[in-house]
Every structure is written in structure tokens, then in C-alpha cells.
One Martini backbone bead per residue (centre of mass of N, CA, C, O) as a GRO file, in nm:
protein
  183
    1MET     BB    1   2.211  -6.657  -3.504
    2GLN     BB    2   2.533  -6.565  -3.431
    3ASP     BB    3   2.697  -6.259  -3.433
    4ASN     BB    4   2.981  -6.058  -3.491
    5PRO     BB    5   2.993  -5.719  -3.449
    6ALA     BB    6   3.306  -5.676  -3.512
    7GLN     BB    7   3.267  -5.736  -3.833
    8ILE     BB    8   3.110  -5.499  -3.955
    9PRO     BB    9   3.321  -5.274  -4.004
   10GLY     BB   10   3.495  -5.448  -4.200
   11ARG     BB   11   3.279  -5.486  -4.417
   12ILE     BB   12   3.238  -5.193  -4.482
   13LYS     BB   13   3.525  -5.119  -4.560
   14GLU     BB   14   3.564  -5.328  -4.783
   15LEU     BB   15   3.330  -5.239  -4.966
   16ARG     BB   16   3.410  -4.945  -4.998
   17GLU     BB   17   3.688  -5.004  -5.129
   18ILE     BB   18   3.591  -5.173  -5.369
   19MET     BB   19   3.398  -4.919  -5.462
   20GLU     BB   20   3.553  -4.650  -5.430
   21ILE     BB   21   3.465  -4.513  -5.150
   22SER     BB   22   3.468  -4.267  -4.943
   23ALA     BB   23   3.430  -4.189  -4.617
   24ILE     BB   24   3.331  -3.903  -4.664
   25ASP     BB   25   3.096  -3.973  -4.854
   26ILE     BB   26   2.940  -4.154  -4.661
   27ALA     BB   27   2.902  -3.956  -4.433
   28HIS     BB   28   2.745  -3.753  -4.601
   29GLU     BB   29   2.516  -3.948  -4.703
   30ILE     BB   30   2.428  -4.024  -4.384
   31GLY     BB   31   2.468  -3.765  -4.187
   32VAL     BB   32   2.773  -3.764  -4.074
   33PRO     BB   33   3.048  -3.717  -3.937
   34TYR     BB   34   3.352  -3.827  -4.015
   35GLU     BB   35   3.442  -3.902  -3.725
   36THR     BB   36   3.205  -4.093  -3.676
   37TYR     BB   37   3.243  -4.285  -3.913
   38GLU     BB   38   3.528  -4.374  -3.836
   39LYS     BB   39   3.426  -4.511  -3.569
   40TYR     BB   40   3.256  -4.721  -3.707
   41GLU     BB   41   3.489  -4.859  -3.883
   42THR     BB   42   3.669  -4.919  -3.607
   43GLY     BB   43   3.462  -4.978  -3.349
   44VAL     BB   44   3.428  -4.742  -3.137
   45LEU     BB   45   3.138  -4.721  -3.253
   46ASP     BB   46   2.825  -4.778  -3.264
   47ILE     BB   47   2.592  -4.870  -3.505
   48PRO     BB   48   2.321  -4.758  -3.598
   49VAL     BB   49   2.067  -4.896  -3.758
   50SER     BB   50   2.007  -4.660  -3.947
   51SER     BB   51   2.302  -4.638  -4.054
   52LEU     BB   52   2.330  -4.923  -4.161
   53TYR     BB   53   2.112  -4.887  -4.384
   54LYS     BB   54   2.245  -4.650  -4.528
   55ILE     BB   55   2.509  -4.789  -4.596
   56ALA     BB   56   2.393  -5.020  -4.756
   57ASP     BB   57   2.262  -4.842  -4.970
   58LYS     BB   58   2.532  -4.701  -5.067
   59LEU     BB   59   2.659  -5.002  -5.131
   60GLY     BB   60   2.428  -5.193  -5.259
   61VAL     BB   61   2.316  -5.351  -5.000
   62ASP     BB   62   2.215  -5.556  -4.777
   63ALA     BB   63   2.224  -5.555  -4.438
   64THR     BB   64   2.293  -5.859  -4.412
   65VAL     BB   65   2.580  -5.837  -4.522
   66LEU     BB   66   2.686  -5.675  -4.276
   67LEU     BB   67   2.593  -5.878  -4.049
   68THR     BB   68   2.692  -6.177  -4.207
   69GLY     BB   69   2.822  -6.188  -4.519
   70GLU     BB   70   2.535  -6.242  -4.651
   71ASP     BB   71   2.293  -6.305  -4.866
   72PRO     BB   72   1.986  -6.298  -4.921
   73ARG     BB   73   1.754  -6.567  -5.051
   74MET     BB   74   1.462  -6.477  -5.009
   75ASP     BB   75   1.127  -6.397  -5.193
   76THR     BB   76   0.863  -6.535  -5.059
   77ALA     BB   77   0.986  -6.676  -4.789
   78ALA     BB   78   1.086  -6.637  -4.432
   79VAL     BB   79   1.203  -6.840  -4.188
   80CYS     BB   80   1.218  -6.801  -3.823
   81ARG     BB   81   1.341  -6.963  -3.583
   82ALA     BB   82   1.379  -7.013  -3.274
   83GLY     BB   83   1.685  -6.852  -3.210
   84LYS     BB   84   1.778  -6.785  -3.544
   85GLY     BB   85   1.850  -6.512  -3.552
   86VAL     BB   86   2.023  -6.228  -3.590
   87GLN     BB   87   2.253  -6.149  -3.338
   88ILE     BB   88   2.279  -5.828  -3.164
   89GLU     BB   89   2.489  -5.623  -2.971
   90ARG     BB   90   2.470  -5.291  -2.946
   91TYR     BB   91   2.470  -5.279  -2.627
   92PRO     BB   92   2.463  -5.291  -2.314
   93GLY     BB   93   2.128  -5.426  -2.275
   94TYR     BB   94   2.104  -5.440  -2.612
   95GLU     BB   95   1.935  -5.688  -2.791
   96PHE     BB   96   1.908  -5.827  -3.124
   97SER     BB   97   1.680  -5.998  -3.359
   98SER     BB   98   1.664  -6.087  -3.677
   99LEU     BB   99   1.360  -6.209  -3.850
  100ALA     BB  100   1.438  -6.120  -4.185
  101TYR     BB  101   1.739  -6.156  -4.302
  102ASN     BB  102   1.655  -6.369  -4.560
  103PHE     BB  103   1.501  -6.130  -4.706
  104ARG     BB  104   1.454  -5.986  -4.996
  105GLY     BB  105   1.364  -5.654  -5.008
  106ARG     BB  106   1.305  -5.517  -4.758
  107THR     BB  107   1.072  -5.269  -4.594
  108ILE     BB  108   1.110  -5.414  -4.324
  109GLU     BB  109   1.216  -5.450  -3.963
  110PRO     BB  110   1.213  -5.727  -3.770
  111LEU     BB  111   1.255  -5.727  -3.408
  112LEU     BB  112   1.410  -5.879  -3.133
  113VAL     BB  113   1.413  -5.742  -2.801
  114TYR     BB  114   1.659  -5.710  -2.540
  115LEU     BB  115   1.640  -5.607  -2.192
  116ASP     BB  116   1.858  -5.469  -1.938
  117PRO     BB  117   1.813  -5.311  -1.627
  118SER     BB  118   2.130  -5.304  -1.530
  119LYS     BB  119   2.164  -5.109  -1.755
  120PRO     BB  120   2.208  -4.841  -1.919
  121GLU     BB  121   2.062  -4.612  -2.082
  122ALA     BB  122   1.999  -4.516  -2.388
  123ALA     BB  123   2.036  -4.317  -2.632
  124PRO     BB  124   1.878  -4.145  -2.840
  125VAL     BB  125   1.713  -4.193  -3.154
  126ALA     BB  126   1.704  -4.133  -3.517
  127HIS     BB  127   1.487  -4.203  -3.803
  128PHE     BB  128   1.356  -4.301  -4.067
  129GLY     BB  129   1.019  -4.331  -4.035
  130GLN     BB  130   0.869  -4.607  -3.869
  131GLU     BB  131   0.741  -4.743  -3.546
  132PHE     BB  132   0.697  -5.065  -3.378
  133ASN     BB  133   0.590  -5.171  -3.046
  134TYR     BB  134   0.584  -5.502  -2.874
  135VAL     BB  135   0.515  -5.642  -2.574
  136ILE     BB  136   0.595  -5.956  -2.426
  137GLU     BB  137   0.793  -5.884  -2.173
  138GLY     BB  138   0.755  -5.692  -1.915
  139LYS     BB  139   0.900  -5.358  -1.899
  140VAL     BB  140   0.868  -5.062  -2.115
  141LYS     BB  141   1.039  -4.772  -2.186
  142VAL     BB  142   0.909  -4.520  -2.403
  143THR     BB  143   1.077  -4.263  -2.577
  144VAL     BB  144   0.918  -3.970  -2.728
  145ALA     BB  145   1.085  -3.728  -2.721
  146ALA     BB  146   0.943  -3.591  -2.417
  147ARG     BB  147   0.788  -3.872  -2.393
  148SER     BB  148   0.670  -4.128  -2.169
  149TYR     BB  149   0.617  -4.492  -2.181
  150VAL     BB  150   0.462  -4.760  -2.008
  151LEU     BB  151   0.500  -5.098  -2.099
  152GLU     BB  152   0.329  -5.400  -2.127
  153ALA     BB  153   0.222  -5.686  -2.183
  154GLY     BB  154   0.045  -5.618  -2.494
  155ASP     BB  155   0.166  -5.358  -2.555
  156SER     BB  156   0.172  -5.060  -2.773
  157ILE     BB  157   0.365  -4.867  -3.027
  158TYR     BB  158   0.339  -4.583  -3.254
  159PHE     BB  159   0.596  -4.401  -3.450
  160ASP     BB  160   0.802  -4.140  -3.524
  161ALA     BB  161   1.141  -4.205  -3.600
  162GLY     BB  162   1.240  -3.896  -3.627
  163LEU     BB  163   1.221  -3.907  -3.338
  164PRO     BB  164   1.344  -3.916  -3.048
  165HIS     BB  165   1.437  -4.249  -2.921
  166ALA     BB  166   1.367  -4.495  -2.649
  167GLN     BB  167   1.458  -4.801  -2.472
  168SER     BB  168   1.362  -4.954  -2.148
  169ALA     BB  169   1.388  -5.128  -1.871
  170VAL     BB  170   1.155  -5.205  -1.593
  171GLY     BB  171   1.314  -5.397  -1.341
  172VAL     BB  172   1.302  -5.611  -1.586
  173PRO     BB  173   1.344  -5.821  -1.805
  174SER     BB  174   1.292  -5.756  -2.159
  175LYS     BB  175   1.050  -5.797  -2.439
  176PHE     BB  176   1.042  -5.696  -2.793
  177ILE     BB  177   0.879  -5.587  -3.076
  178THR     BB  178   1.017  -5.449  -3.377
  179ILE     BB  179   0.901  -5.229  -3.641
  180ILE     BB  180   1.084  -5.109  -3.923
  181GLN     BB  181   1.037  -4.826  -4.135
  182GLU     BB  182   1.278  -4.693  -4.393
  183LYS     BB  183   1.175  -4.682  -4.718
   0.00000   0.00000   0.00000
């Protein structure tokens, strides 16, 4: 399932307005300056995954609602067939596919991430919880705090996601699974 990431800011703004929550209150609640939040809602800035989950929590919805416009439906098991996850291009060179988007009440977020080495490296991010990355193909440089690790297919890393971290492809297009625990 391919989603249009340009629709996400509009969904957020619409839900926030329906719930009569000010943009200033949401910005404060998720811990970003109002000016940054305003850029999220207008689509000027990409919304970090961690902020997306915080916004969803403050709006009382599953992040899937913000990503797809639909509520997740499954509560026993949710199968995601090859190539059918909700795909989002976070920024040029970093695309992910949510593999459990249709499961209600998720406590972890498994994502399949594609990295393009021809694009600039992303700025580090930090969010609550822990994160696990498992490289499927290619080479991925994972930077956690001030240290970098180059992982190849079959390698993995588990880390405190509260530390600034980033992933980038090394030389070839790469693919990895990330499992993020944020709740």
C-alpha cells in the first residue's frame, strides 16, 4: 500500500481542529517549538516518526490513522504481504514500509527501511524507547550517539533510541528491518 505522505499534515491539522486542540498545545505536548510544529502541519518539514507517534497519542488515535486515514482493524493477527505495507518516503533516500499498520494497539512498530546511498545522510533523531535494526541486504552505517557501526546483511544492533541516531547506506542500496518500541 503506497500512501501519499503529503496527506499526513492535513490529517493531523483536521483531527486537531475537530478536537479543538491548539497547535501551540500539541507542540508543547510533543516537546517541539511551535514554529517547528507549524512546519510539520503545513508540510514544510518532514515529521519524524517519533513525533508522529506522539501527535497520534495526543490526538487519541493510532498512528495508522495519520498515515493512511483509516483505523487499524486487526487485534488477533495482522498479515502484511510482500510489498503491501504502508510505504512512506520520509526524505529523499530513506523510505520505510510499516509492516504492522493494520494491528490495533501496537506496542512496537516494525518497519522495512530502504536506503539510497546516492542521497545525503539524514540528520540524527532521538525518541523515547528502544530500537532494533537488522540488515537484510547491503551495508548500513548506524550511528548511535558519537559512535558509528557498519553492519552487513545478517548483522543487527539494539540501542537506546533516546540517544541521537541515524542510519545510512554505505556504497550500495540497502534494506533493513527496524523495530521501534516507543510506548
